[in-house]
N, C-alpha and C positions, 0 to 999 in steps of 0.2 A: 604504788603503780602498778597496775596489771598489766602482765606482759603474755600476751597472747601466741606469743611467735613459739614454733614447734621447737621442741627438746628443753625449753626453759620451763622453770616453775611457776603455775598461774593461781594467783592471790585474789581470790574476789573480796571485791570490798563489802566491809561489815561482817567477816568471817575469819578465821585463823586459818582455816581448811587450807593446805597446800599439796597441790597435785602435779606429782612428778611424772616426765615421760615415760618413768618406769613403772608408774600405778596403770598409766595408760596402757601401755602395752602388756602389763598384766590382766587388765581385763579385757582386752581384746581375746588372751590367749585363754582365759578362764570362758569367754562366751563361746569361742570356738569348741574348746573342748566340752563344754554340757549338752553341745548338738552332738557329739561324737560318742560321749559316753554309752550312752543308752546302746549304740552298736556294740561295745566292749561288752558290756552286762548282757546281753544278749546271746551274744559268742560264747561269755564263760558258763552261763547256763546252759548252753546247747554242748558244750565239752562237757560237764556235770552228766547231762542227760545221757551222752554216748554211752558212758562207762555205768548208769543205775541203772537203765532201762533199755538202753537199746534203739531207742529213738531217735532221728534224725531231725535238725532244727530246719522249720523250712523259711524261706526269705532270706537267707544270707546270701553273700556273692558267692561266686563261682569260687573264688580263690581260697576263702574263708573255710566253704564245705570240702573243698581238698585237701586242705589241712587236717581239719579234722576227722574225715573218713582213713588218712593216711595215717595219723598217731593211732586210731581205734583199732584199726587192721595189724599196727604193729606191736600190739598190747600195752601202750603207753598210758600212764595214770593220768587223773583229771589235771594234774598238776602239770604233766608236758603237752597233753595237749591245748591246755588252757596258752601256755608260753607260744607255741605253733600258731596259735589263734592270733597272740597277740602281736608275732613276727609277720603274719598276715595281712593282719589289720593295720600296722606301722605303714606297711607298703603302700596301701590302698592309701591311708591318709596322706601320706606325702607327693604321690602320683595322682592319682585320682580326683582326691577332696582339696588340696592345692592349700594346703595347711602351714600355717607358719613350725618352723623347726621348734620353737618354743612349745606350740600346742600338742606337737606330738611326743614331746618329752613329758607334760601334764597328763597327756591320756593314756599314754603306756604306763605312766606308773598307777594308773585305776584299774589297770585292767585285773582282772577278779584272779585270785591264787586258789590253792587246793583246800582253803578253810573259807571260801565265799567272800572274802574281803580283799579289799583294794591292798596295793602295795603301799602302807604307809609308814614303811621304815624310818623315812624320814622326819615323821613325827613324835619318834620314840617309841613305835607300839615294839612288843615282844618281837623278837624273832621265831618263825614257825618254818622250820625245815618242809621244803617241800618234796623231798624222795627219801625213800629207805630203802633199805636193805631189797625187803621183797619186791619192792617196786624194779631195783635194779635187775637182779635176777627172773623176773618177769618177763621183763624188755632184753632181757641175753639169751633165756626160751626161746622168746619169737624172731631172733636172728639165727638160732641154732636149726629152727624148725624150718624156716625160709631158705637156709644155705643147703638142707637136704632135698628141697623140692625141686625137683628137676625145670619145673614150668615157669618158677619164677625169675624174672628177669631184671637186671638193676642197670638202668642205661650210663648212667652217671655214677659218681661217688654221692652220698647226700649228703657231705658235709659242704659241699660247693654251694648249695642253696645258702648255707648259714653263714659262709664265710662272704659270700657278695652282701650281705646284711651288716657286717662289721668292717666294711671298706667304703673310703671316702673317695669321690672322685679322683682326687689328686694320685693316690695309691693305684687306682684302678690305672692310670697313664704309665704311672712308672714301670707296674708290671709287665704292660703293652710293650714298654719301651726296653725292659729287660728281656723279654720273649722275643723281642725282633732283633735287638744288636748282642746280646750275649753276654758272657760274663764282662764287668767293669772293672778298673781300678779303684782300690782304696788302700787310705795309707793311715798310718798312726806315727805322731809325733813325740820323740821320746827327748829326753835330755840325754846328752853322749857321758859315758862314764868308762873307764878302763875294765875292759873285760864285761862290761856292761852290767857291773856290780854296783848297786845304787842308782841305778838309772830308774827315772820318772818318769809317767806316761805324762805328757803335755793334753795332746788330743788325739783322739783315739776314732778309728771309723772316717776318716772325713773322705768323701767321695761328689763329685758334681752329680752324679745321675737323678737327683732332682729337679736341676735346673735343666739337664739335657731334656728331659721329659717333659720340659715347659706344664710344672705344675704352679697353678694358682698360687698357692700360699706358701710361697720359700720359706718363713719363717718356720713351717709345723714338719719341714723336710725332716728333722731326726725323729719326730713322733712317728712320722707316716715309716721309716725305716724299722723302728722298733716294732709296731704292730704287724707288719710285714714277717718279719721273723717271728713274733708270737703267734701268728696262724700256722707258721710251717712252710712258707712259700718261699722264701727267702733266707740267706744265710753269709756268714763271713770264712771266706778260706784264705788260709795261709798262702795258696797255692796262688803266687801273679800271674798275669796276663802279661802280654809283650812288653820288653820295659819302655820300646817309643812312647805308649799309651799313659806312662806315668808324666811325662813330660808337661803337658796341658795341665794335670789335676795338680800336679806341685808349684806351678806360678799362680794356683787362683788363691783369691784374697784370704780366705781363711785358711789356707794351708800356710801362705808367707807371714800371718799374724803368729800362729802355732810358733813357727822358727823361729821367730823373733824373740816367743816368750822363753823358747828353748835354752837361750841363752847362745853361748860360743862351740862350735861345730854339734849342731844338733844332728841326731840320729833319725834316718827317714824307714820304718818298717813298710815293706810295700806285701801288700794281700790285694783281693779280690774279692767282689759281692756278687754272688751267683745266684739264679733261682734254684731250689730243690728240683728234684725230679717229681715231688707233688706237687711244689710250684707251677713247673713246666706243662705238666698235663691241666692243671686247672687252668692255664691261659690259654691252652689249645682248646679248652672245653668250651671255656664263658667269653673269650674277646675275638674279635675279626683282625687275627695276628696280621694278615697279609693287607689291610685297609691303610 
C-alpha cells in the first residue's frame, strides 16, 4: 500500500522504486546547488584571471569583488583568492539567497580550486596541495611591505572576519556572556587517593556557562567550548574565582553525577573559564556587549 505521508517511504503501484524522504531532501539540495553553482564557477574564473591578466570580473556582487580585490592586493595565489571568494559566497548563500544548510555545504564543496576543478576529495580524487612555499613567501613579503607603508591602515585584526565564519550562533552567545560577566567557575572531578597518587580524572572542565548564556543546543555545549578554545578566544585557567561562586555549579546535575561516579570522598579541583586577551578584543570589536 502506498503511503504518501511526509517522512515515510513512497512506493508506487507496479514499481519497485522506493523514494525516501532523505532522497527528496537530496534532490532539493541538488536543485538549489545547480542554480548557484554557476556563480561559484564565475567567481573562481574571476579569481584566476586576477592573477593571470589583471582583468576584473564584471557582474559579481560587491562582497565577492571586495574579497577578490583584497586578496589580489595582498599578493595571494589564485587558490587563496578562490578560498576568500568561497567564504564570501557562502555568506551570501546563507543570508541573501536563503538556501538550506545542506545546499550551502554542497555548493561550497563545488567551489573551484587552484587546479580549476571542484573539491572532489570525498569521491576519492587525489589530493592536490593548494599552497606552496613560494606562495607563503610571497604573502609574507606583501605583509612586510604593508608594515613599512606609513599610509597603510588596518582597522581590525584580519582574522576576525574568518573567525566569525567559524562560529555558531550559540557560540556567539557564549562569547557575549563571557564578555559581559567575566571569568566563570569551572571544576574537575577526580577520585580521591592519598597524596593524590593514582587519582583518576572522572569528568573535567565542568561548567554551567552554556546554560547561563541560554544556548539553544545544550547538548553541543562541550563542542562549543572546544571550538572557542581552538580559535584562541577562550582558555581554562588554574586560577579560581570567588569560592562562593562554585556553590551553585557544584550542585548542578552533571557535577553531582560525576561526584557519585568518583566514589567515596571525591576530589573537586576548582578552576576558571576565561576569555583570552585576543578573545576580549574580538568580543569588543564584533559584538554589542552593552545590549
